[in-house]
N, C-alpha and C positions, 0 to 999 in steps of 0.2 A: 627670567628670559632663556637662559641657557638650558634650564631643565626642560622647558616647552619644546626648544628645538630637538633635544635628545629624544623626548617622548614621541614628538612627530616622525622623527627618523625612524625609531623602533616600530611605531605603527606602519609606516611604509613598508620597512623590511619583512614585518610579519605578513602583510597582505602579498608581497611578492613571493615569499616563501611558500604561502598558501597556494598561490596560483601555480607555481612550478611544481609543487607536490600534487596537485589535483588535475593538472593537464592531462596526463597519460589516461586518466580515468573518465574524462568527459564523454568520450565517444562511446564507451562501453555503457555508460550511464544513460546517455541519450538513446542508444539502440534498445535497451531493456524497457525504458519508458515507452518507446514507440511499439514494441511488441506487446506490452501490458495494454495499451491503447487499442491496438488492433484487435486483440483477443476480446477485449470489453465490447467494442463496437461489433463484433462477429455475434457475440452472445446476445447483445440487446436486439439487434436487428433480425437475427433469426427468431429469436422469441415474438418479435413484433409481427413478423410474417408467417407465424404459425409452424415454423420447423422446429421439431424437437431439439433439444439441447443435447448435442452428442456426448458431452463431458459427464451427464448424469449417470450413464451406466458404468463408466470408469471411476466415478467417485463415490459410489454406493459404499465401497469397502471402507471409506473414510467416515461413515455415518456415526459409528459408536465413538469415535474419537471427538467428533464435532458436537455430539450430544452433551458431553461434559461441559465443553466451552460455551455452548449455546444458552444454557441457564445463567452463566455469569454475564454474558454478553447482555441478554434482555434486562437483567437486573441493573447493569451499568447504565443502560439506555433510559432507565427509569419506569419500566414496565414491570409491575409486580408479578404478573403472569405471562405465559408466552404469548405472543401477538399473533400466533398462527392456530387457528381453530382446531386443525386436525394434528397438531403436534404439541402434546402436554410434556412438559418436563418438570414441572413443579407439583 
């Protein structure tokens, strides 16, 4: 019985310590999540409305780096070959 009370107290103390530690970062994490959601919505709706993606020009230089990771990605997703007809990596 005494062990259960001690374990319950340790559990409550642990939750309290986590809350105190994480409290200063909650606002920053929420702001970063909102900014990601806003960017995603902008890209999706601009694509849907026929507006070209403004980031494609600036991310063109990342293509060689992403090409190496693309092959690993499509194999992890269970696709033997690239799912894009015009983009062969295998």
